[in-house]
C-alpha positions as CSV (number, residue, x, y, z in Angstrom):
1,M,-26.9,-54.0,-6.3
2,T,-24.2,-54.3,-9.3
3,V,-20.9,-54.5,-8.6
4,R,-18.2,-53.3,-11.3
5,L,-15.1,-53.3,-11.3
6,Y,-13.0,-50.7,-12.5
7,R,-11.7,-50.7,-15.9
8,P,-10.7,-47.5,-18.2
9,H,-13.3,-46.5,-20.7
10,E,-16.0,-49.3,-19.2
11,L,-17.9,-47.0,-17.0
12,S,-21.1,-45.8,-18.9
13,L,-24.7,-44.9,-17.3
14,S,-27.6,-42.9,-19.1
15,S,-28.0,-40.9,-15.7
16,S,-27.1,-41.0,-12.2
17,V,-26.3,-39.6,-9.1
18,V,-22.8,-40.5,-8.1
19,T,-20.7,-40.2,-4.5
20,V,-16.8,-40.9,-4.9
21,G,-14.5,-41.0,-1.7
22,A,-12.8,-44.1,0.0
23,F,-15.5,-45.2,2.3
24,D,-13.5,-47.2,4.8
25,G,-15.4,-48.3,7.4
26,V,-18.8,-47.1,5.9
27,H,-19.0,-45.2,9.3
28,L,-22.1,-42.9,10.8
29,G,-20.5,-40.1,8.2
30,H,-20.4,-42.1,5.1
31,Q,-23.9,-43.3,5.6
32,A,-25.4,-40.1,5.8
33,L,-23.8,-39.4,2.8
34,I,-24.3,-42.3,0.9
35,R,-28.4,-42.0,2.4
36,K,-28.5,-38.9,0.7
37,V,-27.2,-40.3,-2.5
38,V,-29.8,-43.0,-2.3
39,E,-32.7,-40.2,-1.9
40,R,-31.5,-37.8,-4.4
41,A,-31.4,-40.8,-7.0
42,A,-34.7,-41.6,-5.8
43,M,-36.0,-38.0,-6.6
44,F,-34.8,-38.0,-10.3
45,R,-35.8,-41.6,-10.7
46,V,-31.5,-42.7,-11.7
47,P,-29.2,-44.8,-10.4
48,A,-27.3,-44.2,-6.6
49,V,-23.6,-45.1,-7.8
50,V,-20.9,-45.3,-5.1
51,Y,-17.1,-44.7,-6.7
52,T,-14.6,-46.5,-4.0
53,F,-11.7,-47.2,-4.2
54,D,-9.8,-50.8,-3.1
55,P,-8.0,-50.6,-1.2
56,P,-8.4,-47.4,0.2
57,P,-6.0,-44.4,-0.8
58,R,-4.7,-43.1,2.6
59,C,-4.0,-47.2,3.7
60,Y,-1.9,-47.8,0.5
61,L,-0.3,-44.9,0.7
62,K,0.3,-44.6,4.2
63,N,0.4,-48.5,4.3
64,M,-2.3,-48.1,7.1
65,P,-5.0,-50.9,8.3
66,M,-8.3,-51.2,6.4
67,I,-11.2,-50.8,8.8
68,T,-13.4,-52.8,6.5
69,P,-12.0,-55.2,3.5
70,I,-14.0,-54.8,0.3
71,D,-16.6,-57.4,1.1
72,E,-17.4,-56.0,4.5
73,K,-17.8,-52.5,2.5
74,L,-20.1,-54.1,-0.5
75,K,-22.4,-55.5,2.0
76,R,-22.6,-52.1,3.8
77,L,-23.1,-50.2,0.8
78,E,-25.9,-52.4,-0.8
79,K,-28.0,-52.2,3.2
80,L,-27.5,-48.6,1.9
81,G,-29.7,-49.3,-0.7
82,V,-27.2,-48.2,-3.8
83,D,-27.4,-49.3,-7.1
84,E,-24.5,-49.5,-8.6
85,V,-20.4,-49.5,-6.9
86,I,-17.2,-49.1,-9.2
87,V,-14.5,-50.1,-7.4
88,A,-11.0,-48.5,-8.6
89,R,-8.2,-50.5,-8.0
90,F,-6.1,-48.0,-6.3
91,N,-2.2,-49.4,-7.4
92,E,0.8,-48.0,-8.5
93,H,-0.9,-46.8,-12.0
94,Y,-4.2,-45.5,-10.4
95,I,-2.0,-43.0,-8.2
96,T,-0.6,-41.0,-11.9
97,R,-4.2,-40.7,-12.9
98,S,-4.5,-36.7,-14.0
99,A,-7.8,-34.7,-12.1
100,A,-8.6,-34.0,-15.9
101,S,-8.5,-38.1,-16.6
102,F,-10.9,-38.9,-13.2
103,M,-13.5,-36.2,-14.2
104,E,-13.7,-37.5,-17.8
105,E,-14.5,-40.7,-16.6
106,L,-16.9,-39.2,-14.0
107,R,-18.3,-37.7,-17.5
108,I,-19.5,-41.0,-18.9
109,L,-21.2,-41.3,-15.7
110,H,-23.6,-38.6,-16.9
111,P,-24.1,-37.2,-13.3
112,V,-27.3,-35.7,-12.6
113,E,-25.5,-34.8,-9.3
114,I,-21.9,-35.5,-7.5
115,W,-21.8,-35.9,-3.7
116,V,-18.5,-35.5,-1.8
117,G,-17.4,-34.4,1.4
118,R,-16.1,-30.9,1.8
119,D,-12.7,-32.4,2.0
120,F,-12.3,-33.9,-1.3
121,R,-9.5,-34.1,-3.4
122,F,-8.6,-36.3,-6.8
123,G,-6.5,-36.9,-9.1
124,R,-2.5,-37.5,-9.4
125,N,-1.3,-35.8,-5.7
126,R,-4.6,-34.4,-4.6
127,E,-4.5,-32.2,-7.4
128,G,-8.1,-31.8,-8.5
129,S,-10.9,-29.7,-5.7
130,I,-14.2,-29.9,-5.1
131,D,-13.9,-26.2,-6.9
132,E,-12.6,-27.8,-10.0
133,L,-15.3,-30.6,-10.2
134,A,-18.1,-28.4,-10.0
135,A,-16.6,-26.5,-12.9
136,V,-17.9,-29.1,-14.8
137,F,-20.6,-31.0,-12.7
138,H,-23.5,-30.2,-10.3
139,V,-21.7,-30.8,-7.2
140,R,-23.1,-31.3,-3.5
141,S,-22.1,-31.8,0.0
142,I,-23.2,-32.1,3.7
143,D,-22.0,-31.0,6.7
144,P,-19.2,-33.5,8.8
145,I,-21.2,-35.7,11.1
146,R,-19.8,-35.0,14.7
147,C,-19.8,-37.7,17.2
148,D,-21.5,-36.9,20.9
149,S,-18.0,-34.9,21.8
150,G,-18.2,-32.9,19.3
151,E,-15.2,-34.3,16.9
152,V,-16.0,-35.1,13.0
153,I,-16.8,-38.8,12.8
154,S,-13.7,-40.1,10.4
155,S,-12.0,-43.2,9.2
156,T,-9.0,-41.4,11.0
157,R,-10.4,-41.1,13.9
158,I,-12.3,-44.8,14.3
159,R,-8.5,-46.3,13.0
160,S,-6.9,-44.5,16.0
161,L,-9.7,-45.7,18.3
162,I,-9.1,-48.8,17.2
163,T,-5.4,-49.3,17.7
164,T,-5.8,-47.8,21.1
165,G,-8.4,-50.9,22.1
166,R,-11.0,-48.5,22.1
167,W,-13.7,-50.6,20.3
168,K,-16.9,-49.6,21.9
169,E,-15.9,-46.2,20.7
170,A,-15.1,-47.5,17.5
171,E,-18.2,-49.5,16.9
172,K,-20.5,-46.5,17.7
173,L,-19.0,-44.3,15.1
174,L,-18.9,-46.9,12.7
175,G,-22.8,-47.5,13.0
176,I,-24.9,-50.9,12.8
177,I,-25.9,-51.6,9.7
């Protein structure tokens, strides 16, 4: 796996299958999405690329604790078989980027497919939608992964379990990689 730190206009691949997200915790829902990306990339014989952020946007904007620091996130992604990881530094400069600017950056990765969660938003003030992304790229998504109680597995839910001392439940949703 090659880890690339984001710098404007330096990201370039001849072809790829890409997923974009914070992936804080790389929980069971993230794992299902990333495994699908790795599977599809193998089918197309192109690199499987994860585009992620450090820190995760929600942690930066709402001063929330991270579930996994970047080094742990990268280890988990590597174990899932990802070929490339692009890490964008999420900071006061990055949050000013428009949705169009972000889409231009994705364009130079030449994605055969882009896989995202159903609630994916991007760009300044989350102005970009899946529909806008799908107007330019072939966008795919998977259904949310649910825990035994039927609730959607999410980083927010896991963070809540951790802060209330429900470690075993949190560990179950994080999965073992």
